[in-house]
Backbone as CSV, one residue per row, in Angstrom:
resi,resn,N_x,N_y,N_z,CA_x,CA_y,CA_z,C_x,C_y,C_z
1,MET,0.842,-1.170,0.000,0.000,0.000,0.000,0.893,1.241,0.000
2,SER,0.798,2.002,-0.984,1.663,3.168,-1.099,1.245,4.239,-0.115
3,LEU,2.217,4.815,0.591,1.949,5.901,1.521,2.377,7.222,0.908
4,HIS,2.284,8.287,1.706,2.581,9.621,1.189,4.055,9.701,0.829
5,VAL,4.371,9.492,-0.434,5.754,9.352,-0.878,6.557,10.619,-0.651
6,LEU,5.953,11.785,-0.804,6.700,13.031,-0.681,7.344,13.158,0.685
7,CYS,6.542,13.020,1.744,7.077,13.202,3.094,7.928,12.019,3.527
8,ALA,7.458,10.801,3.237,8.135,9.616,3.747,9.347,9.251,2.918
9,GLY,9.244,9.390,1.589,10.321,8.914,0.735,11.284,9.982,0.303
10,ILE,10.780,11.132,-0.132,11.653,12.152,-0.697,12.206,13.072,0.391
11,GLU,11.328,13.560,1.257,11.777,14.502,2.280,12.290,13.810,3.538
12,GLN,12.171,12.489,3.591,12.737,11.702,4.692,12.181,12.108,6.062
13,ARG,10.916,12.513,6.100,10.346,12.916,7.386,9.889,11.713,8.217
14,ARG,9.498,10.639,7.545,8.988,9.464,8.249,9.809,8.245,7.868
15,ARG,10.956,8.114,8.504,11.830,7.001,8.187,11.276,5.677,8.702
16,ASP,10.258,5.747,9.567,9.656,4.528,10.098,8.626,3.927,9.154
17,VAL,8.263,4.630,8.088,7.206,4.191,7.179,7.777,3.311,6.069
18,LYS,7.112,2.201,5.821,7.469,1.340,4.692,6.538,1.669,3.535
19,ILE,7.085,2.055,2.403,6.294,2.414,1.227,6.402,1.283,0.211
20,VAL,5.280,0.673,-0.115,5.263,-0.434,-1.063,4.338,-0.075,-2.220
21,ASP,4.870,-0.116,-3.419,4.078,0.148,-4.612,3.539,-1.178,-5.140
22,ILE,2.209,-1.330,-5.111,1.588,-2.591,-5.497,1.982,-3.001,-6.913
23,ASN,1.951,-2.062,-7.839,2.219,-2.410,-9.236,3.675,-2.786,-9.476
24,LEU,4.595,-2.153,-8.737,6.005,-2.508,-8.895,6.318,-3.891,-8.335
25,LEU,5.423,-4.435,-7.503,5.636,-5.790,-7.003,5.585,-6.824,-8.123
26,ARG,5.154,-6.403,-9.294,5.141,-7.304,-10.446,6.474,-7.289,-11.196
27,ARG,7.489,-6.671,-10.616,8.821,-6.623,-11.214,9.823,-7.248,-10.240
28,SER,10.589,-8.200,-10.695,11.487,-8.931,-9.788,12.537,-8.031,-9.147
29,TRP,13.031,-7.020,-9.871,14.064,-6.145,-9.314,13.556,-5.380,-8.099
30,TYR,12.233,-5.183,-8.013,11.672,-4.386,-6.917,11.858,-5.086,-5.569
31,PHE,11.894,-6.401,-5.575,12.065,-7.133,-4.321,13.476,-6.964,-3.768
32,ASP,14.464,-6.825,-4.655,15.824,-6.530,-4.192,15.858,-5.167,-3.515
33,TYR,15.147,-4.205,-4.117,15.083,-2.875,-3.511,14.416,-2.936,-2.144
34,LEU,13.276,-3.638,-2.048,12.550,-3.713,-0.778,13.376,-4.383,0.310
35,SER,14.129,-5.410,-0.061,14.943,-6.101,0.946,16.036,-5.202,1.485
36,ARG,16.535,-4.284,0.645,17.539,-3.326,1.126,16.902,-2.199,1.921
37,ALA,15.776,-1.690,1.442,15.135,-0.541,2.084,14.458,-0.926,3.392
38,TYR,13.804,-2.082,3.413,13.036,-2.519,4.586,13.366,-3.978,4.885
39,PRO,14.506,-4.236,5.534,14.948,-5.623,5.744,13.927,-6.488,6.473
40,GLY,13.108,-5.894,7.323,12.174,-6.696,8.105,10.893,-7.034,7.390
41,LEU,10.644,-6.423,6.245,9.349,-6.590,5.587,9.081,-8.035,5.196
42,GLY,10.062,-8.695,4.631,9.835,-10.075,4.222,10.717,-11.075,4.940
43,SER,11.401,-10.641,5.997,12.380,-11.510,6.639,11.744,-12.736,7.269
44,SER,10.549,-12.593,7.829,9.944,-13.754,8.474,8.433,-13.763,8.316
45,ARG,7.802,-12.601,8.446,6.341,-12.565,8.530,5.663,-13.034,7.252
46,SER,6.211,-12.702,6.105,5.570,-13.082,4.843,6.546,-13.760,3.885
47,ARG,7.622,-14.290,4.413,8.693,-14.802,3.554,8.207,-15.883,2.612
48,ASP,7.416,-16.833,3.105,7.026,-17.957,2.256,6.184,-17.499,1.071
49,LYS,5.254,-16.559,1.304,4.395,-16.078,0.220,5.185,-15.221,-0.776
50,ILE,6.129,-14.428,-0.247,6.954,-13.599,-1.126,7.826,-14.483,-2.006
51,GLU,8.466,-15.479,-1.411,9.342,-16.354,-2.180,8.560,-17.132,-3.233
52,ALA,7.346,-17.567,-2.892,6.529,-18.313,-3.850,6.178,-17.443,-5.055
53,PHE,5.827,-16.197,-4.792,5.483,-15.320,-5.907,6.710,-14.975,-6.742
54,VAL,7.845,-14.709,-6.089,9.063,-14.344,-6.827,9.485,-15.487,-7.740
55,GLU,9.313,-16.726,-7.296,9.639,-17.867,-8.162,8.765,-17.857,-9.406
56,ASN,7.480,-17.598,-9.225,6.580,-17.487,-10.368,6.981,-16.328,-11.269
57,LEU,7.378,-15.223,-10.653,7.744,-14.029,-11.412,9.003,-14.271,-12.243
58,LYS,9.967,-14.971,-11.672,11.188,-15.286,-12.413,10.883,-16.196,-13.594
59,GLU,9.972,-17.138,-13.388,9.588,-18.034,-14.483,8.895,-17.249,-15.586
60,TRP,8.018,-16.316,-15.185,7.334,-15.476,-16.173,8.338,-14.628,-16.942
61,SER,9.335,-14.072,-16.248,10.339,-13.237,-16.910,11.147,-14.034,-17.928
62,ALA,11.362,-15.310,-17.632,12.167,-16.143,-18.531,11.373,-16.582,-19.762
63,ILE,10.089,-16.901,-19.550,9.265,-17.392,-20.676,7.873,-16.736,-20.626
64,PRO,7.804,-15.441,-20.861,6.505,-14.763,-20.770,5.469,-15.313,-21.747
65,GLY,5.931,-15.802,-22.885,4.999,-16.332,-23.867,4.239,-17.540,-23.356
66,ALA,4.893,-18.341,-22.531,4.235,-19.532,-21.997,3.059,-19.145,-21.106
67,PHE,3.217,-18.100,-20.343,2.126,-17.636,-19.480,0.993,-17.053,-20.308
68,ALA,1.358,-16.352,-21.380,0.337,-15.756,-22.234,-0.532,-16.828,-22.892
69,ARG,0.083,-17.992,-23.153,-0.651,-19.075,-23.821,-1.362,-20.003,-22.849
70,SER,-1.047,-19.887,-21.557,-1.576,-20.862,-20.592,-2.432,-20.191,-19.519
71,PRO,-3.746,-20.375,-19.550,-4.598,-19.847,-18.474,-4.213,-20.401,-17.106
72,ALA,-3.744,-21.654,-17.069,-3.370,-22.258,-15.793,-2.171,-21.536,-15.174
73,LEU,-1.157,-21.226,-15.988,0.009,-20.503,-15.481,-0.368,-19.087,-15.061
74,THR,-1.215,-18.450,-15.837,-1.668,-17.095,-15.507,-2.418,-17.095,-14.181
75,GLN,-3.283,-18.094,-13.994,-4.023,-18.205,-12.742,-3.083,-18.459,-11.569
76,ARG,-2.050,-19.276,-11.806,-1.109,-19.601,-10.743,-0.343,-18.375,-10.259
77,ILE,0.164,-17.575,-11.195,0.942,-16.401,-10.783,0.024,-15.336,-10.187
78,SER,-1.211,-15.231,-10.692,-2.160,-14.265,-10.126,-2.523,-14.642,-8.696
79,ALA,-2.736,-15.948,-8.465,-3.060,-16.413,-7.116,-1.888,-16.191,-6.164
80,ALA,-0.673,-16.430,-6.633,0.510,-16.222,-5.790,0.674,-14.749,-5.435
81,PHE,0.405,-13.882,-6.389,0.480,-12.437,-6.138,-0.544,-12.020,-5.091
82,PHE,-1.781,-12.468,-5.259,-2.853,-12.118,-4.338,-2.557,-12.627,-2.926
83,GLU,-2.100,-13.870,-2.820,-1.788,-14.442,-1.506,-0.629,-13.700,-0.840
84,MET,0.343,-13.259,-1.624,1.458,-12.490,-1.070,0.967,-11.170,-0.479
85,ILE,0.116,-10.447,-1.236,-0.397,-9.175,-0.735,-1.226,-9.388,0.524
86,GLN,-2.082,-10.396,0.512,-2.880,-10.706,1.699,-1.985,-10.941,2.913
87,SER,-0.949,-11.739,2.719,-0.034,-12.049,3.818,0.669,-10.802,4.323
88,MET,1.156,-9.972,3.412,1.862,-8.750,3.811,0.953,-7.826,4.593
89,VAL,-0.274,-7.635,4.111,-1.203,-6.730,4.785,-1.557,-7.261,6.170
90,MET,-1.950,-8.524,6.249,-2.395,-9.081,7.530,-1.256,-9.163,8.546
91,ASN,-0.079,-9.577,8.090,1.035,-9.720,9.020,1.589,-8.378,9.470
92,GLU,1.700,-7.417,8.550,2.212,-6.110,8.938,1.230,-5.376,9.851
93,SER,-0.070,-5.614,9.652,-1.068,-4.927,10.478,-1.030,-5.390,11.926
94,ARG,-0.387,-6.517,12.186,-0.259,-6.985,13.559,0.790,-6.204,14.341
95,VAL,1.688,-5.533,13.634,2.774,-4.823,14.317,2.707,-3.307,14.131
96,ALA,1.947,-2.844,13.122,1.853,-1.398,12.867,0.651,-1.146,11.961
97,PRO,0.133,0.084,11.956,-0.983,0.384,11.053,-0.573,0.214,9.590
98,VAL,-1.522,-0.230,8.785,-1.315,-0.369,7.345,-2.276,0.574,6.635
99,TYR,-1.785,1.243,5.605,-2.580,2.232,4.886,-2.560,1.909,3.385
100,MET,-3.550,2.422,2.691,-3.581,2.325,1.236,-3.962,3.677,0.660
101,THR,-3.579,3.898,-0.584,-3.912,5.150,-1.241,-5.193,5.002,-2.048
102,ASN,-5.777,6.123,-2.414,-7.085,6.161,-3.045,-7.114,5.452,-4.396
103,ASP,-5.970,5.402,-5.092,-5.963,4.809,-6.429,-6.318,3.331,-6.428
104,LEU,-6.125,2.650,-5.293,-6.458,1.235,-5.236,-7.963,0.991,-5.181
105,LEU,-8.740,2.039,-4.971,-10.191,1.874,-4.920,-10.810,1.735,-6.303
106,SER,-10.053,2.048,-7.342,-10.584,1.869,-8.686,-10.511,0.396,-9.039
107,SER,-11.659,-0.219,-9.221,-11.723,-1.663,-9.450,-11.384,-1.997,-10.904
108,ASP,-10.102,-1.855,-11.239,-9.695,-2.190,-12.602,-9.436,-3.689,-12.714
109,SER,-9.151,-4.121,-13.915,-8.969,-5.549,-14.146,-7.685,-6.080,-13.510
110,VAL,-6.751,-5.192,-13.172,-5.473,-5.626,-12.610,-5.588,-5.862,-11.107
111,ASN,-6.137,-4.903,-10.388,-6.180,-4.987,-8.927,-7.600,-5.122,-8.377
112,GLY,-8.558,-5.455,-9.233,-9.947,-5.513,-8.789,-10.183,-6.492,-7.655
113,GLU,-9.595,-7.688,-7.753,-9.784,-8.693,-6.707,-9.195,-8.221,-5.397
114,LEU,-8.029,-7.602,-5.448,-7.392,-7.078,-4.246,-8.237,-5.976,-3.625
115,THR,-8.755,-5.078,-4.453,-9.593,-3.992,-3.956,-10.819,-4.534,-3.241
116,ARG,-11.467,-5.529,-3.825,-12.653,-6.121,-3.194,-12.313,-6.762,-1.858
117,TRP,-11.183,-7.460,-1.801,-10.793,-8.109,-0.547,-10.508,-7.084,0.544
118,LEU,-9.779,-6.032,0.214,-9.470,-4.996,1.198,-10.744,-4.340,1.719
119,SER,-11.675,-4.053,0.810,-12.915,-3.378,1.205,-13.800,-4.274,2.057
120,GLN,-13.738,-5.583,1.826,-14.567,-6.504,2.599,-13.958,-6.840,3.958
121,LYS,-12.644,-6.945,4.013,-11.985,-7.361,5.259,-11.765,-6.208,6.226
122,TYR,-11.549,-5.002,5.699,-11.191,-3.872,6.547,-12.165,-2.713,6.358
123,GLN,-12.255,-1.904,7.391,-12.939,-0.623,7.255,-11.906,0.382,6.759
124,LEU,-12.211,1.063,5.663,-11.268,2.017,5.092,-11.515,3.379,5.716
125,VAL,-10.648,3.768,6.633,-10.821,4.995,7.408,-9.942,6.094,6.821
126,PRO,-10.524,7.149,6.253,-9.716,8.224,5.647,-8.894,8.966,6.701
127,GLN,-7.610,9.023,6.465,-6.700,9.773,7.332,-5.711,10.515,6.439
128,GLY,-5.851,11.825,6.371,-4.972,12.595,5.505,-5.168,12.199,4.051
129,LEU,-4.100,11.777,3.410,-4.165,11.379,2.001,-4.257,9.869,1.810
130,VAL,-4.480,9.132,2.889,-4.518,7.675,2.802,-5.712,7.129,3.567
131,PHE,-5.953,5.825,3.383,-6.953,5.109,4.162,-6.248,4.182,5.144
132,ASN,-6.652,4.242,6.397,-6.180,3.274,7.374,-7.027,2.019,7.252
133,LEU,-6.386,0.856,7.136,-7.110,-0.408,7.067,-7.403,-0.847,8.492
134,ALA,-8.618,-0.556,8.947,-8.985,-0.757,10.348,-9.919,-1.950,10.498
135,ASP,-9.838,-2.612,11.644,-10.731,-3.720,11.955,-12.033,-3.186,12.538
136,GLY,-13.101,-3.938,12.350,-14.377,-3.579,12.959,-15.126,-2.531,12.169
137,GLN,-16.401,-2.360,12.535,-17.265,-1.430,11.815,-17.600,-0.177,12.610
138,GLY,-17.063,-0.042,13.820,-17.329,1.150,14.617,-16.507,2.337,14.144
139,PHE,-16.784,3.494,14.754,-16.088,4.723,14.380,-14.651,4.694,14.876
140,HIS,-13.725,4.977,13.974,-12.308,5.061,14.318,-11.905,6.531,14.235
141,ASP,-11.684,7.128,15.386,-11.374,8.550,15.413,-9.895,8.786,15.144
142,SER,-9.608,9.930,14.598,-8.232,10.377,14.381,-8.266,11.891,14.307
143,PRO,-7.164,12.545,14.614,-7.165,14.008,14.583,-7.511,14.544,13.204
144,ASP,-8.282,15.622,13.180,-8.579,16.269,11.907,-7.299,16.829,11.313
145,VAL,-7.141,16.636,10.030,-5.913,17.032,9.348,-6.103,18.382,8.674
146,HIS,-5.182,19.267,8.915,-5.152,20.550,8.209,-3.962,20.485,7.254
147,LEU,-4.272,20.209,6.011,-3.235,19.929,5.031,-2.377,21.152,4.734
148,GLN,-1.076,20.931,4.632,-0.142,21.969,4.221,-0.028,21.905,2.705
149,ILE,-0.795,22.739,2.016,-0.910,22.607,0.567,0.024,23.530,-0.207
150,ARG,0.869,24.257,0.481,2.015,24.942,-0.123,1.660,25.801,-1.322
151,GLY,0.720,26.697,-1.160,0.426,27.665,-2.202,-0.581,27.221,-3.238
152,LEU,-1.134,26.028,-3.100,-2.064,25.539,-4.112,-3.366,26.326,-4.158
153,ALA,-3.751,26.942,-3.038,-5.053,27.606,-3.015,-5.008,29.030,-2.473
154,ASP,-3.817,29.568,-2.221,-3.747,30.906,-1.634,-3.392,31.989,-2.655
155,GLY,-3.319,31.618,-3.923,-3.055,32.601,-4.959,-1.595,32.914,-5.196
156,THR,-0.695,32.332,-4.414,0.728,32.644,-4.586,1.316,31.925,-5.796
157,LEU,0.676,30.846,-6.220,1.133,30.104,-7.394,-0.016,29.978,-8.388
158,ARG,0.308,30.069,-9.666,-0.698,29.954,-10.713,-0.361,28.768,-11.615
159,PHE,-1.380,27.990,-11.950,-1.170,26.814,-12.788,-2.147,26.834,-13.948
160,ALA,-1.663,26.442,-15.121,-2.540,26.340,-16.283,-3.567,25.241,-16.053
161,LYS,-4.670,25.323,-16.791,-5.758,24.374,-16.605,-5.294,22.939,-16.777
162,GLY,-4.420,22.683,-17.744,-3.949,21.325,-17.994,-2.693,20.943,-17.229
163,ASP,-2.230,21.800,-16.339,-1.034,21.504,-15.565,-1.272,20.272,-14.680
164,PRO,-0.251,19.407,-14.526,-0.414,18.218,-13.676,-0.894,18.538,-12.258
165,VAL,-0.569,19.731,-11.757,-1.054,20.094,-10.431,-2.581,20.123,-10.403
166,ASN,-3.182,20.696,-11.451,-4.643,20.756,-11.525,-5.257,19.421,-11.930
167,VAL,-4.562,18.681,-12.773,-5.118,17.437,-13.309,-4.946,16.270,-12.347
168,LYS,-3.815,16.226,-11.632,-3.512,15.062,-10.808,-3.360,15.370,-9.317
169,VAL,-2.643,16.442,-8.976,-2.310,16.678,-7.573,-3.523,17.136,-6.771
170,ILE,-4.165,18.206,-7.220,-5.299,18.747,-6.463,-6.427,17.726,-6.324
171,PRO,-6.767,16.944,-7.376,-7.814,15.929,-7.187,-7.497,14.910,-6.098
172,VAL,-6.217,14.589,-5.876,-5.872,13.666,-4.793,-6.277,14.268,-3.451
173,TYR,-5.968,15.542,-3.251,-6.333,16.216,-2.005,-7.850,16.314,-1.857
174,THR,-8.529,16.762,-2.907,-9.970,16.974,-2.793,-10.720,15.658,-2.612
175,ASN,-10.302,14.609,-3.325,-10.965,13.312,-3.166,-10.857,12.800,-1.742
176,MET,-9.668,12.932,-1.153,-9.499,12.433,0.207,-10.233,13.302,1.216
177,LEU,-10.303,14.590,0.992,-11.073,15.457,1.898,-12.564,15.122,1.820
178,ILE,-13.047,14.843,0.621,-14.449,14.437,0.479,-14.679,13.085,1.161
179,ASN,-13.758,12.154,0.983,-13.873,10.867,1.668,-13.889,11.045,3.180
180,ARG,-13.046,11.931,3.665,-12.999,12.202,5.101,-14.325,12.793,5.576
181,GLY,-14.859,13.752,4.816,-16.135,14.349,5.181,-17.254,13.332,5.202
182,ARG,-17.289,12.471,4.206,-18.331,11.442,4.146,-18.220,10.477,5.319
183,TYR,-16.997,10.112,5.662,-16.807,9.183,6.779,-17.297,9.803,8.083
184,LEU,-16.917,11.047,8.332,-17.348,11.726,9.553,-18.866,11.895,9.577
185,ALA,-19.448,12.227,8.434,-20.900,12.398,8.371,-21.615,11.079,8.635
186,LEU,-21.061,9.984,8.142,-21.669,8.671,8.334,-21.826,8.346,9.807
187,PHE,-20.888,8.826,10.618,-20.929,8.551,12.046,-21.425,9.752,12.855
188,GLY,-22.086,10.678,12.182,-22.739,11.779,12.885,-21.826,12.893,13.347
189,ARG,-20.591,12.946,12.891,-19.674,14.038,13.262,-19.802,15.141,12.212
190,HIS,-20.936,15.805,12.198,-21.263,16.693,11.086,-20.460,17.993,11.079
191,GLU,-20.155,18.546,12.240,-19.358,19.781,12.257,-17.976,19.531,11.672
192,ARG,-17.386,18.413,12.046,-16.067,18.069,11.511,-16.163,17.709,10.030
193,ALA,-17.270,17.070,9.640,-17.467,16.747,8.229,-17.538,18.019,7.396
194,ILE,-18.253,19.018,7.885,-18.367,20.290,7.163,-16.988,20.912,6.962
195,ALA,-16.153,20.856,7.994,-14.808,21.421,7.885,-14.003,20.717,6.791
196,ALA,-14.151,19.394,6.675,-13.438,18.654,5.628,-13.956,19.034,4.243
197,PHE,-15.278,19.106,4.096,-15.851,19.493,2.805,-15.420,20.915,2.421
198,GLU,-15.355,21.797,3.404,-14.971,23.178,3.113,-13.508,23.274,2.693
199,GLN,-12.648,22.420,3.261,-11.250,22.396,2.811,-11.173,21.980,1.340
200,ALA,-11.999,21.002,0.967,-12.024,20.567,-0.434,-12.480,21.705,-1.338
201,LEU,-13.475,22.459,-0.894,-13.988,23.569,-1.693,-12.987,24.712,-1.783
202,THR,-12.124,24.828,-0.801,-11.060,25.831,-0.873,-10.127,25.542,-2.041
203,LEU,-9.872,24.260,-2.277,-9.004,23.857,-3.378,-9.717,23.906,-4.719
204,ASN,-11.014,23.569,-4.694,-11.792,23.566,-5.933,-13.231,23.971,-5.614
205,PRO,-13.575,25.236,-5.779,-14.913,25.720,-5.421,-16.035,25.110,-6.260
206,ASP,-15.697,24.414,-7.340,-16.721,23.861,-8.223,-17.089,22.419,-7.902
207,LEU,-16.595,21.876,-6.815,-16.844,20.475,-6.488,-18.271,20.289,-5.964
208,ALA,-19.126,19.725,-6.811,-20.523,19.535,-6.413,-20.638,18.559,-5.241
209,MET,-19.821,17.497,-5.229,-19.907,16.500,-4.160,-19.564,17.105,-2.805
210,ALA,-18.557,17.983,-2.779,-18.184,18.625,-1.519,-19.260,19.599,-1.075
211,ARG,-19.823,20.332,-2.020,-20.877,21.293,-1.698,-22.126,20.577,-1.174
212,GLN,-22.493,19.478,-1.828,-23.659,18.715,-1.381,-23.421,18.090,-0.008
213,GLY,-22.212,17.569,0.197,-21.893,16.977,1.493,-21.964,17.990,2.611
214,ALA,-21.417,19.172,2.374,-21.450,20.230,3.395,-22.886,20.651,3.682
215,ARG,-23.696,20.729,2.627,-25.088,21.138,2.795,-25.881,20.107,3.608
216,ARG,-25.683,18.830,3.299,-26.384,17.780,4.044,-25.964,17.755,5.510
217,SER,-24.657,17.859,5.755,-24.187,17.838,7.141,-24.672,19.064,7.908
218,ALA,-24.730,20.213,7.239,-25.218,21.424,7.910,-26.688,21.249,8.303
219,ALA,-27.467,20.637,7.417,-28.890,20.412,7.730,-29.042,19.456,8.899
220,LYS,-28.255,18.404,8.931,-28.346,17.434,10.021,-27.811,18.000,11.325
221,ALA,-26.807,18.862,11.236,-26.243,19.447,12.451,-27.228,20.392,13.120
222,ARG,-28.138,20.967,12.337,-29.134,21.884,12.907,-30.303,21.175,13.556
223,ARG,-30.468,19.892,13.260,-31.599,19.159,13.846,-31.393,18.960,15.333
224,PRO,-32.487,19.078,16.124,-32.362,18.855,17.572,-32.093,17.397,17.895
């Protein structure tokens, strides 16, 4: 589950965080990197599942055509990949919180099965720019986040309409703020939900979902 790469990976603010890119796990060289970066990740807790998948991956790298022609081989490597991710998530969650990013919620043909499993097994609790994979269905509280958006909405920086900041960066912030607002509203924390929706509207005043969420929470907050 990929975490906030900027703070944890580039700026080195959270050296305790393990950042794992799900899609890069389909490349054998990535496991060498992970073993150097996070020696404990596969040392014991998920070693058997990791080794089983890497063996399949090496075979695929050597004869990719054989996998393309064989549904059985394709199913085998897909199952090994899925079991490895399951093992990593469940085992790591026993020793520290595990988080996922919003992009994994898109049920595409590549990660659809994984997305369904995560959504069924865990409660996805929005925290900042990530979801905490939490047990149980009750409310999981966490401090409200006031994002440091570094000039994105205060007028100090200007971006063209098609700039990656407008196309990719700001939607990540607004989507997670809307998710946070919806989660808080679901559990009746409407004042806090309104604050999250309003942060999203600060970044993009045209967001109908944020405006509707704030309006609904305001109406419910006024009820006796």
